[in-house]
C-alpha positions as a Markdown table, in Angstrom:
| # | Residue | x | y | z |
|---|---|---|---|---|
| 1 | Met | -10.2 | -0.4 | 5.5 |
| 2 | Ser | -9.0 | -4.0 | 5.4 |
| 3 | Leu | -6.0 | -6.1 | 4.9 |
| 4 | Leu | -5.3 | -7.5 | 1.5 |
| 5 | Thr | -6.4 | -11.2 | 1.5 |
| 6 | Asp | -5.2 | -13.8 | -0.9 |
| 7 | Ala | -7.8 | -14.1 | -3.7 |
| 8 | Ala | -5.6 | -16.0 | -6.1 |
| 9 | Pro | -2.3 | -18.0 | -5.9 |
| 10 | Gly | 0.7 | -15.8 | -6.2 |
| 11 | Gly | 4.5 | -15.7 | -5.6 |
| 12 | Thr | 5.7 | -15.8 | -9.2 |
| 13 | Ala | 7.5 | -13.0 | -11.0 |
| 14 | Pro | 5.4 | -11.0 | -13.5 |
| 15 | Asp | 6.3 | -11.0 | -17.2 |
| 16 | Pro | 7.7 | -7.6 | -18.1 |
| 17 | Ser | 7.9 | -8.3 | -21.8 |
| 18 | Ala | 5.6 | -5.6 | -23.2 |
| 19 | Pro | 7.2 | -3.3 | -25.7 |
| 20 | Asp | 8.9 | -0.2 | -24.3 |
| 21 | His | 9.5 | 3.1 | -26.0 |
| 22 | Ser | 11.0 | 5.0 | -23.1 |
| 23 | Ala | 14.6 | 5.4 | -22.1 |
| 24 | Pro | 15.9 | 2.4 | -20.1 |
| 25 | Asp | 16.7 | 2.8 | -16.4 |
| 26 | His | 20.1 | 1.1 | -16.1 |
| 27 | Ser | 20.0 | 1.2 | -12.3 |
| 28 | Thr | 17.4 | -1.5 | -12.1 |
| 29 | Pro | 18.2 | -5.2 | -11.5 |
| 30 | Asp | 17.5 | -8.4 | -13.2 |
| 31 | Tyr | 13.8 | -8.7 | -12.4 |
| 32 | Ser | 13.7 | -12.4 | -12.9 |
| 33 | Ala | 15.9 | -12.8 | -9.8 |
| 34 | Leu | 13.8 | -10.6 | -7.5 |
| 35 | Asp | 12.1 | -12.2 | -4.4 |
| 36 | Tyr | 8.3 | -11.5 | -4.5 |
| 37 | Ser | 7.4 | -13.7 | -1.6 |
| 38 | Ala | 7.0 | -10.8 | 0.9 |
| 39 | Leu | 4.2 | -9.4 | -1.3 |
| 40 | Asp | 2.0 | -12.4 | -0.5 |
| 41 | Asp | 1.4 | -10.8 | 2.9 |
| 42 | Pro | 2.9 | -7.3 | 2.7 |
| 43 | Ala | 1.3 | -6.0 | 5.9 |
| 44 | Trp | 2.8 | -8.8 | 8.1 |
| 45 | Ser | 6.2 | -8.5 | 6.4 |
| 46 | Ser | 6.2 | -4.7 | 7.0 |
| 47 | Leu | 5.0 | -4.9 | 10.6 |
| 48 | Thr | 7.6 | -7.4 | 11.5 |
| 49 | Gly | 10.4 | -5.8 | 9.4 |
| 50 | Glu | 10.9 | -2.2 | 8.4 |
| 51 | His | 7.9 | -0.9 | 10.4 |
| 52 | Ala | 8.4 | -3.1 | 13.5 |
| 53 | His | 9.1 | 0.1 | 15.5 |
| 54 | Leu | 5.6 | 1.2 | 14.8 |
| 55 | Ala | 3.8 | -2.1 | 15.4 |
| 56 | Glu | 1.4 | -2.8 | 18.2 |
| 57 | Gly | 0.8 | -6.4 | 19.2 |
| 58 | Gly | 2.9 | -9.5 | 19.6 |
| 59 | Asp | 4.2 | -12.6 | 17.8 |
| 60 | Leu | 0.9 | -13.7 | 16.4 |
| 61 | Val | -1.1 | -10.4 | 15.6 |
| 62 | Arg | 0.2 | -6.9 | 14.9 |
| 63 | Arg | -1.3 | -3.6 | 13.7 |
| 64 | Tyr | -0.3 | 0.0 | 13.1 |
| 65 | Pro | -1.4 | 2.6 | 15.6 |
| 66 | Val | -4.9 | 3.7 | 14.7 |
| 67 | Asp | -3.8 | 7.2 | 13.8 |
| 68 | Val | -1.0 | 5.9 | 11.5 |
| 69 | Ser | -2.7 | 3.2 | 9.3 |
| 70 | Pro | -5.7 | 0.8 | 9.4 |
| 71 | Phe | -3.6 | -2.1 | 8.3 |
| 72 | Ala | -3.1 | -5.1 | 10.6 |
| 73 | Ala | -2.0 | -8.7 | 10.0 |
| 74 | Val | -1.6 | -12.1 | 11.6 |
| 75 | Arg | 1.4 | -14.5 | 11.4 |
| 76 | Thr | -0.9 | -17.4 | 10.4 |
| 77 | Trp | -4.6 | -18.1 | 10.5 |
| 78 | Asp | -3.8 | -21.8 | 11.3 |
| 79 | Asp | -3.0 | -21.1 | 14.9 |
| 80 | Pro | -6.1 | -21.5 | 17.1 |
| 81 | Asp | -4.9 | -18.8 | 19.4 |
| 82 | Val | -5.1 | -16.2 | 16.7 |
| 83 | Trp | -8.7 | -15.2 | 17.4 |
| 84 | Ala | -8.1 | -14.5 | 21.1 |
| 85 | Ala | -5.0 | -12.6 | 20.1 |
| 86 | Ile | -7.0 | -10.4 | 17.7 |
| 87 | Ile | -9.5 | -9.6 | 20.5 |
| 88 | Asp | -6.7 | -8.8 | 22.9 |
| 89 | Leu | -5.3 | -6.3 | 20.4 |
| 90 | Val | -8.4 | -4.6 | 19.0 |
| 91 | Gly | -11.1 | -5.4 | 21.5 |
| 92 | His | -14.7 | -6.6 | 21.2 |
| 93 | Asp | -17.1 | -5.3 | 18.5 |
| 94 | Ala | -14.2 | -4.0 | 16.4 |
| 95 | Asp | -13.1 | -4.5 | 12.8 |
| 96 | Phe | -10.0 | -6.4 | 11.7 |
| 97 | Pro | -8.8 | -7.4 | 8.3 |
| 98 | Ala | -10.5 | -10.5 | 7.1 |
| 99 | Pro | -8.9 | -13.9 | 6.5 |
| 100 | Pro | -9.3 | -15.7 | 3.2 |
| 101 | Glu | -12.8 | -17.0 | 2.5 |
| 102 | Ser | -11.4 | -20.5 | 3.1 |
| 103 | Val | -10.9 | -19.8 | 6.8 |
| 104 | Ala | -13.9 | -20.5 | 8.9 |
| 105 | Leu | -14.8 | -17.9 | 11.5 |
| 106 | Pro | -15.5 | -18.8 | 15.1 |
| 107 | Ala | -19.0 | -18.2 | 16.5 |
| 108 | Gly | -19.8 | -14.6 | 17.0 |
| 109 | Trp | -17.5 | -13.3 | 14.3 |
| 110 | Val | -19.1 | -11.6 | 11.3 |
| 111 | Arg | -17.7 | -10.9 | 7.8 |
| 112 | Gly | -18.1 | -7.5 | 6.3 |
| 113 | Asp | -18.3 | -6.4 | 2.7 |
| 114 | Val | -15.6 | -7.5 | 0.3 |
| 115 | Phe | -14.3 | -5.7 | -2.8 |
| 116 | Gly | -11.7 | -6.6 | -5.3 |
| 117 | Gly | -8.2 | -5.2 | -5.6 |
| 118 | Val | -5.1 | -5.6 | -7.6 |
| 119 | Gln | -1.4 | -5.6 | -6.7 |
| 120 | Leu | 1.0 | -4.1 | -9.2 |
| 121 | Val | 4.8 | -4.3 | -9.2 |
| 122 | Glu | 7.5 | -2.3 | -11.1 |
| 123 | Thr | 9.4 | -3.6 | -14.0 |
| 124 | Glu | 12.4 | -2.3 | -15.8 |
| 125 | Arg | 10.1 | -0.2 | -17.9 |
| 126 | Val | 9.4 | 2.1 | -14.9 |
| 127 | Val | 11.8 | 5.0 | -15.4 |
| 128 | Gly | 12.2 | 6.5 | -11.9 |
| 129 | Arg | 13.5 | 10.0 | -11.8 |
| 130 | Pro | 13.7 | 12.8 | -9.2 |
| 131 | Asp | 11.3 | 15.7 | -9.9 |
| 132 | Glu | 12.7 | 19.2 | -9.6 |
| 133 | Glu | 9.4 | 20.6 | -8.6 |
| 134 | Ala | 8.7 | 18.0 | -5.9 |
| 135 | Val | 9.1 | 19.0 | -2.2 |
| 136 | Val | 9.3 | 16.6 | 0.7 |
| 137 | Leu | 6.3 | 16.8 | 3.0 |
| 138 | Gly | 6.4 | 16.4 | 6.7 |
| 139 | Glu | 4.5 | 17.0 | 9.9 |
| 140 | Ala | 4.0 | 20.7 | 9.2 |
| 141 | Asp | 2.2 | 19.8 | 6.0 |
| 142 | Val | -0.2 | 17.2 | 7.5 |
| 143 | Pro | -3.2 | 19.6 | 7.5 |
| 144 | Glu | -2.8 | 20.2 | 3.8 |
| 145 | Met | -2.2 | 16.6 | 3.1 |
| 146 | Leu | -5.3 | 15.5 | 5.0 |
| 147 | Asp | -7.4 | 18.2 | 3.1 |
| 148 | Leu | -6.2 | 17.0 | -0.3 |
| 149 | Val | -6.8 | 13.3 | 0.6 |
| 150 | Ala | -10.3 | 14.2 | 1.8 |
| 151 | Arg | -11.1 | 15.8 | -1.6 |
| 152 | Ala | -9.2 | 13.4 | -3.9 |
| 153 | Lys | -10.0 | 10.2 | -2.0 |
| 154 | Pro | -7.0 | 8.1 | -2.9 |
| 155 | Gly | -7.4 | 5.9 | 0.2 |
| 156 | Pro | -6.9 | 6.2 | 3.9 |
| 157 | Phe | -4.4 | 8.8 | 5.1 |
| 158 | Leu | -4.4 | 9.7 | 8.8 |
| 159 | Pro | -2.8 | 12.3 | 11.1 |
| 160 | Arg | 0.4 | 10.2 | 11.5 |
| 161 | Thr | 0.5 | 8.3 | 8.2 |
| 162 | His | 3.4 | 10.4 | 7.1 |
| 163 | Leu | 5.6 | 8.4 | 9.6 |
| 164 | Leu | 5.4 | 5.4 | 7.2 |
| 165 | Gly | 7.9 | 6.9 | 4.8 |
| 166 | Arg | 8.8 | 9.7 | 2.4 |
| 167 | Tyr | 6.0 | 11.8 | 1.0 |
| 168 | Val | 6.4 | 14.4 | -1.7 |
| 169 | Gly | 4.1 | 17.0 | -3.2 |
| 170 | Ile | 3.9 | 19.7 | -5.9 |
| 171 | Arg | 2.5 | 23.1 | -5.0 |
| 172 | Arg | 0.7 | 25.4 | -7.3 |
| 173 | Asp | -0.6 | 28.9 | -6.5 |
| 174 | Gly | 0.7 | 28.4 | -2.9 |
| 175 | Gln | -1.4 | 25.3 | -2.4 |
| 176 | Leu | -0.7 | 21.5 | -2.4 |
| 177 | Ala | -1.8 | 20.5 | -5.8 |
| 178 | Ala | -0.6 | 16.8 | -5.8 |
| 179 | Met | 1.1 | 14.3 | -3.5 |
| 180 | Ala | 2.4 | 10.7 | -3.4 |
| 181 | Gly | 4.3 | 8.7 | -0.9 |
| 182 | Glu | 5.2 | 5.4 | 0.8 |
| 183 | Arg | 3.1 | 3.1 | 2.9 |
| 184 | Leu | 3.8 | -0.6 | 3.5 |
| 185 | Arg | 7.4 | -1.8 | 3.4 |
| 186 | Pro | 7.5 | -5.5 | 2.9 |
| 187 | Ala | 11.0 | -7.0 | 2.7 |
| 188 | Gly | 12.8 | -5.6 | -0.3 |
| 189 | Trp | 9.8 | -3.5 | -1.5 |
| 190 | Thr | 8.0 | -0.3 | -0.8 |
| 191 | Glu | 4.3 | 0.4 | -1.5 |
| 192 | Ile | 3.5 | 3.7 | -3.3 |
| 193 | Ser | 0.4 | 5.2 | -1.8 |
| 194 | Ala | -1.6 | 8.4 | -1.3 |
| 195 | Val | -1.4 | 9.4 | -4.9 |
| 196 | Ala | -3.7 | 12.3 | -5.1 |
| 197 | Thr | -4.2 | 15.4 | -7.3 |
| 198 | Asp | -6.5 | 18.3 | -6.7 |
| 199 | Glu | -9.2 | 18.3 | -9.4 |
| 200 | Arg | -8.1 | 21.8 | -10.5 |
| 201 | Tyr | -4.7 | 20.5 | -11.6 |
| 202 | Arg | -5.6 | 17.1 | -13.1 |
| 203 | Gly | -4.6 | 16.3 | -16.6 |
| 204 | Gln | -1.1 | 17.9 | -16.1 |
| 205 | Gly | 0.8 | 14.7 | -15.4 |
| 206 | Leu | 1.5 | 15.6 | -11.8 |
| 207 | Ala | 0.6 | 12.2 | -10.4 |
| 208 | Ser | 2.9 | 10.4 | -12.8 |
| 209 | Arg | 5.8 | 12.7 | -12.0 |
| 210 | Leu | 5.4 | 12.2 | -8.3 |
| 211 | Val | 5.1 | 8.4 | -8.6 |
| 212 | Leu | 8.3 | 8.3 | -10.6 |
| 213 | Asp | 10.0 | 10.5 | -8.0 |
| 214 | Val | 9.0 | 8.1 | -5.3 |
| 215 | Val | 10.2 | 5.1 | -7.4 |
| 216 | His | 13.6 | 6.8 | -7.8 |
| 217 | Ser | 13.9 | 7.3 | -4.0 |
| 218 | Val | 12.8 | 3.7 | -3.3 |
| 219 | Arg | 15.4 | 2.4 | -5.7 |
| 220 | Glu | 18.1 | 4.7 | -4.2 |
| 221 | Arg | 17.9 | 2.8 | -1.0 |
| 222 | Gly | 17.9 | -0.6 | -2.7 |
| 223 | Ala | 14.2 | -1.5 | -2.6 |
| 224 | Arg | 11.6 | -1.9 | -5.4 |
| 225 | Ala | 8.2 | -0.3 | -5.8 |
| 226 | Met | 4.8 | -1.8 | -5.8 |
| 227 | Leu | 1.3 | -0.6 | -5.1 |
| 228 | His | -2.3 | -1.6 | -4.6 |
| 229 | Ala | -5.5 | -0.3 | -6.2 |
| 230 | Ala | -9.2 | -1.1 | -6.1 |
| 231 | Ala | -10.0 | -3.2 | -9.1 |
| 232 | Ser | -12.8 | -0.7 | -10.0 |
| 233 | Asn | -10.3 | 2.2 | -10.1 |
| 234 | Thr | -9.5 | 1.6 | -13.8 |
| 235 | Asn | -8.1 | 5.1 | -14.4 |
| 236 | Ala | -5.5 | 4.6 | -11.7 |
| 237 | Ile | -4.6 | 1.2 | -13.0 |
| 238 | Arg | -4.2 | 2.5 | -16.5 |
| 239 | Leu | -1.9 | 5.2 | -15.3 |
| 240 | Tyr | 0.3 | 2.8 | -13.4 |
| 241 | Glu | 0.5 | 0.4 | -16.3 |
| 242 | Ser | 1.4 | 3.2 | -18.6 |
| 243 | Leu | 4.4 | 3.9 | -16.3 |
| 244 | Gly | 5.6 | 0.3 | -16.6 |
| 245 | Phe | 3.9 | -1.4 | -13.6 |
| 246 | Val | 2.4 | -4.8 | -14.2 |
| 247 | Leu | -0.3 | -6.8 | -12.5 |
| 248 | Arg | 1.1 | -9.4 | -10.1 |
| 249 | Arg | -2.0 | -10.7 | -8.4 |
| 250 | Arg | -5.6 | -10.0 | -7.6 |
| 251 | Asn | -6.6 | -9.5 | -4.0 |
| 252 | Glu | -9.7 | -9.0 | -2.0 |
| 253 | Phe | -10.2 | -6.2 | 0.6 |
| 254 | Gly | -12.5 | -7.2 | 3.5 |
| 255 | Ser | -13.0 | -7.1 | 7.2 |
| 256 | Val | -14.4 | -9.1 | 10.0 |
| 257 | Arg | -16.1 | -7.9 | 13.2 |
| 258 | Thr | -15.0 | -9.3 | 16.5 |
| 259 | Pro | -17.8 | -10.6 | 18.8 |
| 260 | Ala | -19.7 | -7.9 | 20.7 |
| 261 | Ser | -18.8 | -9.4 | 24.1 |
| 262 | Ala | -17.1 | -12.4 | 25.7 |
């Protein structure tokens, strides 16, 4: 897994002007006044802010513990000391989120595969609501959560990923049928992640219900919801857009390999 790298200029508010036939959510703010700047580097903002207590590293490079999340970030790629700081943190012959293509790699560093992604943000058309069937998931539920993620493959979810935020699920026939939760927490925002549904229960709207439950919880504490998806995951993107999320920017997912030795 890799960090989101900047594939296109960003920083502007999206246009939420598409027609809406749902009930308005009067708890939402004036979206034209929101600050989107933290979303240009959401991992760094999260690791130096809401999730600083989980961060490993220092002033220049930080990451989550390897059993929590694969995300890592740097304060700036312009500092010549950043490369040594990355090696100090992750070691030799190890993967690290890639810098933008415009950043030249030092000798011995190798770029890995790159694939496209999108960043979506909520608008006032997203009608967050608590779901009466949703249950909060915690440490005791981790085996079930890991099993569902392994089958549904929504993205990385590790033994301690649940520490990143609130996770909720819906049970059917005594089993975890669907789940969703929170991952990165850039300033003023919370990323919705791990949206997964058992194939036996798809087509029932469980994912949509859980996403809206998470949105409601995020808004209750004064933040706004956003998410990332692979550009190829058109079904997920259509789902999120149908709920009122809009494309803010396109990103690239990629990694670099640190040199094998000094």
